[in-house]
ROKEDREN-98498 format. One record per atom (N, C-alpha, C): residue number from 1; residue in one letter; x, y, z; atom name. Coordinates in nm, 3 decimals, always signed. Each point is the difference from the previous one (the first is absolute). Example, Ala and Ser with C-alpha at 12.3 -4.5 7.8 and 13.67 -1.06 7.14 Angstrom:
% ROKEDREN-98498
- seq type u v w atom
- 1 a +1.319 -0.569 +0.780 N
- 1 a -0.089 +0.119 +0.000 CA
- 1 a +0.090 +0.120 +0.000 C
- 2 s -0.035 +0.105 -0.072 N
- 2 s +0.082 +0.119 +0.006 CA
- 2 s -0.077 +0.109 +0.073 C
***
This chain:
% ROKEDREN-98498
- seq type u v w atom
- 1 m -7.999 +7.733 +9.899 N
- 1 m -0.096 +0.135 +0.034 CA
- 1 m +0.155 +0.117 +0.057 C
- 2 k -0.040 +0.070 +0.016 N
- 2 k +0.081 +0.112 +0.096 CA
- 2 k -0.065 +0.164 -0.004 C
- 3 l +0.058 +0.093 +0.132 N
- 3 l -0.128 +0.069 -0.011 CA
- 3 l +0.107 +0.104 -0.050 C
- 4 k -0.127 +0.071 -0.041 N
- 4 k +0.087 +0.113 -0.133 CA
- 4 k +0.078 +0.110 +0.029 C
- 5 d +0.054 +0.018 -0.086 N
- 5 d +0.131 +0.136 +0.027 CA
- 5 d -0.107 +0.112 +0.061 C
- 6 g +0.100 +0.092 +0.098 N
- 6 g -0.064 +0.107 +0.122 CA
- 6 g -0.029 -0.031 +0.124 C
- 7 v -0.031 -0.150 -0.016 N
- 7 v -0.091 -0.056 +0.160 CA
- 7 v +0.121 -0.058 +0.070 C
- 8 i +0.013 +0.033 +0.121 N
- 8 i +0.087 -0.005 +0.108 CA
- 8 i -0.026 -0.018 +0.071 C
- 9 v +0.080 -0.162 +0.082 N
- 9 v -0.054 -0.065 +0.124 CA
- 9 v +0.080 +0.145 +0.078 C
- 10 q -0.040 +0.018 +0.118 N
- 10 q +0.104 +0.069 +0.138 CA
- 10 q -0.068 -0.058 +0.125 C
- 11 e +0.114 +0.023 +0.088 N
- 11 e -0.037 -0.023 +0.142 CA
- 11 e +0.052 +0.104 +0.055 C
- 12 m -0.111 +0.062 +0.055 N
- 12 m -0.005 +0.117 +0.116 CA
- 12 m -0.030 +0.007 +0.140 C
- 13 d +0.049 -0.007 +0.085 N
- 13 d +0.025 -0.034 +0.117 CA
- 13 d -0.014 -0.158 -0.009 C
- 14 d -0.105 -0.023 +0.070 N
- 14 d -0.083 -0.123 +0.032 CA
- 14 d -0.091 -0.075 -0.118 C
- 15 r -0.019 +0.073 -0.106 N
- 15 r -0.061 -0.110 -0.060 CA
- 15 r +0.056 +0.034 -0.140 C
- 16 v -0.086 -0.064 -0.091 N
- 16 v +0.090 -0.002 -0.128 CA
- 16 v -0.139 +0.071 -0.104 C
- 17 v +0.008 +0.098 -0.127 N
- 17 v -0.098 +0.036 -0.066 CA
- 17 v +0.090 -0.002 -0.133 C
- 18 l -0.185 -0.003 -0.112 N
- 18 l +0.062 -0.014 -0.111 CA
- 18 l -0.028 +0.135 -0.066 C
- 19 i +0.103 +0.066 -0.062 N
- 19 i -0.031 +0.122 -0.076 CA
- 19 i +0.020 -0.005 -0.117 C
- 20 d -0.139 +0.089 -0.108 N
- 20 d +0.008 +0.038 -0.155 CA
- 20 d +0.029 +0.085 +0.017 C
- 21 a +0.138 +0.042 -0.010 N
- 21 a +0.118 +0.104 -0.105 CA
- 21 a -0.059 +0.036 -0.101 C
- 22 s -0.128 -0.015 -0.056 N
- 22 s +0.008 +0.044 -0.122 CA
- 22 s -0.130 +0.106 -0.076 C
- 23 s +0.053 +0.012 -0.119 N
- 23 s -0.123 +0.143 -0.011 CA
- 23 s -0.123 -0.095 -0.093 C
- 24 r +0.011 -0.081 +0.011 N
- 24 r -0.108 -0.049 -0.089 CA
- 24 r -0.111 -0.023 +0.028 C
- 25 e -0.082 +0.077 -0.055 N
- 25 e -0.214 +0.049 +0.073 CA
- 25 e -0.031 -0.104 -0.024 C
- 26 d +0.021 -0.100 -0.051 N
- 26 d -0.089 -0.164 -0.030 CA
- 26 d +0.052 -0.093 +0.104 C
- 27 r +0.087 +0.034 +0.059 N
- 27 r +0.029 -0.106 +0.141 CA
- 27 r +0.007 +0.056 +0.134 C
- 28 f -0.026 -0.079 +0.027 N
- 28 f -0.023 +0.069 +0.236 CA
- 28 f +0.169 +0.085 -0.001 C
- 29 q -0.063 +0.096 +0.046 N
- 29 q +0.107 +0.079 +0.016 CA
- 29 q +0.012 +0.023 +0.180 C
- 30 g +0.106 -0.034 +0.071 N
- 30 g -0.030 +0.030 +0.132 CA
- 30 g +0.054 -0.128 +0.101 C
- 31 i +0.009 +0.003 +0.127 N
- 31 i +0.048 -0.112 +0.113 CA
- 31 i -0.076 -0.086 +0.024 C
- 32 i +0.079 -0.152 -0.005 N
- 32 i -0.058 -0.133 +0.067 CA
- 32 i +0.044 -0.014 +0.081 C
- 33 n -0.118 +0.007 +0.151 N
- 33 n +0.083 -0.112 +0.148 CA
- 33 n -0.033 -0.120 -0.010 C
- 34 m +0.154 -0.062 -0.016 N
- 34 m -0.036 -0.156 +0.017 CA
- 34 m +0.059 -0.118 +0.166 C
- 35 n -0.066 -0.100 -0.048 N
- 35 n +0.055 -0.046 +0.105 CA
- 35 n +0.134 -0.092 -0.015 C
- 36 r +0.089 -0.082 +0.027 N
- 36 r +0.094 -0.022 -0.012 CA
- 36 r -0.048 -0.100 -0.080 C
- 37 t -0.018 -0.136 -0.025 N
- 37 t -0.036 -0.055 -0.142 CA
- 37 t -0.016 +0.060 -0.118 C
- 38 a -0.080 +0.100 +0.003 N
- 38 a -0.021 +0.079 -0.173 CA
- 38 a +0.127 +0.080 +0.056 C
- 39 a +0.014 +0.071 +0.107 N
- 39 a +0.214 +0.042 -0.054 CA
- 39 a +0.094 -0.082 -0.084 C
- 40 y -0.048 -0.126 +0.012 N
- 40 y +0.106 -0.086 -0.032 CA
- 40 y -0.030 -0.051 -0.144 C
- 41 i -0.095 +0.012 -0.014 N
- 41 i -0.092 -0.036 -0.136 CA
- 41 i +0.034 +0.076 -0.083 C
- 42 a +0.033 +0.132 +0.033 N
- 42 a +0.003 +0.134 -0.052 CA
- 42 a +0.133 -0.027 -0.076 C
- 43 q +0.062 +0.029 +0.121 N
- 43 q +0.188 -0.042 -0.022 CA
- 43 q +0.004 -0.084 -0.130 C
- 44 l -0.035 -0.108 -0.008 N
- 44 l +0.038 -0.099 -0.060 CA
- 44 l -0.103 -0.039 -0.167 C
- 45 l -0.087 +0.173 +0.044 N
- 45 l +0.000 +0.006 -0.154 CA
- 45 l +0.059 +0.099 -0.073 C
- 46 e +0.075 +0.112 +0.099 N
- 46 e +0.100 +0.109 -0.078 CA
- 46 e +0.068 -0.053 -0.134 C
- 47 k +0.069 -0.166 +0.064 N
- 47 k +0.033 -0.072 -0.181 CA
- 47 k -0.112 -0.120 -0.046 C
- 48 e -0.001 +0.038 -0.131 N
- 48 e -0.054 -0.164 -0.081 CA
- 48 e -0.021 -0.104 +0.165 C
- 49 t -0.146 -0.010 -0.032 N
- 49 t +0.022 -0.154 +0.032 CA
- 49 t -0.201 -0.080 -0.009 C
- 50 t -0.023 -0.088 +0.046 N
- 50 t -0.057 -0.059 +0.001 CA
- 50 t -0.111 -0.038 +0.141 C
- 51 k -0.082 -0.067 -0.066 N
- 51 k -0.117 -0.028 +0.135 CA
- 51 k +0.057 -0.103 +0.091 C
- 52 e +0.051 -0.077 -0.006 N
- 52 e +0.052 -0.123 -0.016 CA
- 52 e +0.169 -0.009 +0.104 C
- 53 e +0.060 +0.123 -0.079 N
- 53 e +0.097 +0.034 +0.089 CA
- 53 e +0.018 +0.059 +0.118 C
- 54 i -0.161 +0.093 +0.006 N
- 54 i +0.027 +0.084 +0.149 CA
- 54 i -0.053 -0.097 +0.047 C
- 55 v -0.146 -0.123 -0.039 N
- 55 v -0.037 -0.084 +0.110 CA
- 55 v +0.118 -0.059 +0.041 C
- 56 k +0.097 -0.084 -0.124 N
- 56 k +0.132 -0.058 +0.143 CA
- 56 k +0.053 +0.085 +0.087 C
- 57 a -0.026 +0.124 -0.042 N
- 57 a +0.114 +0.109 +0.071 CA
- 57 a -0.040 +0.019 +0.144 C
- 58 l -0.143 -0.010 +0.035 N
- 58 l -0.093 +0.014 +0.079 CA
- 58 l +0.021 -0.125 +0.112 C
- 59 t -0.009 -0.111 -0.078 N
- 59 t -0.018 -0.135 +0.088 CA
- 59 t +0.128 +0.008 +0.034 C
- 60 d +0.145 +0.076 -0.021 N
- 60 d +0.097 -0.044 -0.006 CA
- 60 d +0.059 +0.103 +0.176 C
- 61 k -0.085 +0.135 -0.053 N
- 61 k +0.008 +0.077 +0.136 CA
- 61 k -0.089 -0.008 +0.090 C
- 62 y -0.095 -0.062 -0.024 N
- 62 y -0.121 -0.018 +0.131 CA
- 62 y -0.016 -0.129 +0.018 C
- 63 d -0.057 +0.012 +0.075 N
- 63 d -0.086 -0.163 +0.047 CA
- 63 d -0.166 -0.004 -0.025 C
- 64 v +0.053 +0.019 -0.152 N
- 64 v -0.144 -0.074 -0.013 CA
- 64 v -0.041 -0.108 -0.166 C
- 65 s -0.055 -0.041 -0.006 N
- 65 s -0.066 -0.108 -0.102 CA
- 65 s +0.031 +0.123 -0.132 C
- 66 s -0.016 -0.128 -0.107 N
- 66 s +0.033 +0.073 -0.132 CA
- 66 s -0.152 +0.095 -0.064 C
- 67 e -0.111 -0.107 +0.125 N
- 67 e -0.147 +0.059 -0.105 CA
- 67 e -0.007 +0.120 +0.083 C
- 68 i +0.045 +0.089 +0.162 N
- 68 i -0.044 +0.063 +0.061 CA
- 68 i +0.150 +0.113 -0.096 C
- 69 a +0.104 -0.045 +0.021 N
- 69 a +0.115 +0.127 -0.120 CA
- 69 a -0.081 +0.038 -0.152 C
- 70 d -0.065 -0.095 -0.082 N
- 70 d -0.080 +0.018 -0.086 CA
- 70 d -0.096 +0.112 +0.014 C
- 71 a -0.078 -0.073 +0.053 N
- 71 a -0.126 +0.091 +0.006 CA
- 71 a +0.027 +0.132 +0.093 C
- 72 n +0.074 +0.037 +0.097 N
- 72 n +0.061 +0.089 -0.009 CA
- 72 n +0.081 +0.076 -0.102 C
- 73 a +0.051 -0.021 -0.069 N
- 73 a +0.097 +0.007 -0.146 CA
- 73 a -0.124 +0.051 -0.118 C
- 74 q -0.052 -0.015 +0.048 N
- 74 q -0.124 +0.007 -0.107 CA
- 74 q -0.087 +0.167 +0.011 C
- 75 k -0.032 -0.041 +0.158 N
- 75 k -0.066 +0.134 +0.069 CA
- 75 k +0.048 +0.131 -0.084 C
- 76 v +0.173 +0.014 +0.100 N
- 76 v +0.089 +0.135 -0.075 CA
- 76 v +0.039 -0.005 -0.108 C
- 77 i +0.003 -0.107 -0.120 N
- 77 i -0.016 -0.007 -0.102 CA
- 77 i -0.109 +0.058 -0.113 C
- 78 d -0.122 +0.000 +0.055 N
- 78 d -0.092 -0.009 -0.022 CA
- 78 d -0.045 +0.191 +0.042 C
- 79 q +0.050 +0.035 +0.131 N
- 79 q -0.048 +0.153 +0.037 CA
- 79 q +0.164 +0.064 -0.121 C
- 80 f +0.089 -0.003 +0.015 N
- 80 f +0.094 +0.073 -0.083 CA
- 80 f -0.094 -0.011 -0.143 C
- 81 h -0.001 -0.082 -0.062 N
- 81 h -0.064 -0.063 -0.103 CA
- 81 h -0.134 +0.114 -0.052 C
- 82 k -0.087 +0.025 +0.136 N
- 82 k -0.107 +0.104 +0.012 CA
- 82 k +0.004 +0.110 -0.062 C
- 83 v +0.115 +0.041 +0.099 N
- 83 v +0.032 +0.154 -0.049 CA
- 83 v +0.124 +0.016 -0.078 C
- 84 g +0.025 -0.087 -0.073 N
- 84 g +0.125 +0.047 -0.114 CA
- 84 g +0.111 -0.056 +0.055 C
- 85 l +0.045 -0.041 +0.034 N
- 85 l +0.135 +0.009 +0.077 CA
- 85 l +0.140 -0.097 -0.056 C
- 86 l -0.075 -0.102 -0.083 N
- 86 l +0.009 -0.092 -0.040 CA
- 86 l +0.047 +0.023 -0.160 C
- 87 m +0.132 -0.056 -0.049 N
- 87 m +0.020 -0.076 -0.139 CA
- 87 m -0.018 -0.108 +0.012 C
***
C-alpha cells in the first residue's frame, strides 16, 4: 500500500500534517494534523510498503510490542483508507 499521488507529508513548525493537494472531488481534500507516530507511518507510506513492514519499523523506532505497533498501524491505515488517501 502507498499514499495516493497528490498526498504530501509536511513538517510545519512543531507539527506534521498530511495535505491532499489533489483536485479530485471524490476524496478528502484538506489537511490532517498528525501525532508523531501517525506522521512516521505516513512517511513510510510515501513509498510502497506493507503493514508488516510498518509494524517492524514502529517496533524498531519505539519501545513498543508488536501487538501495540500493529494496533496503532491498523488504526492509522484505517483512517487514511477511510478518507481515500491510500492506493
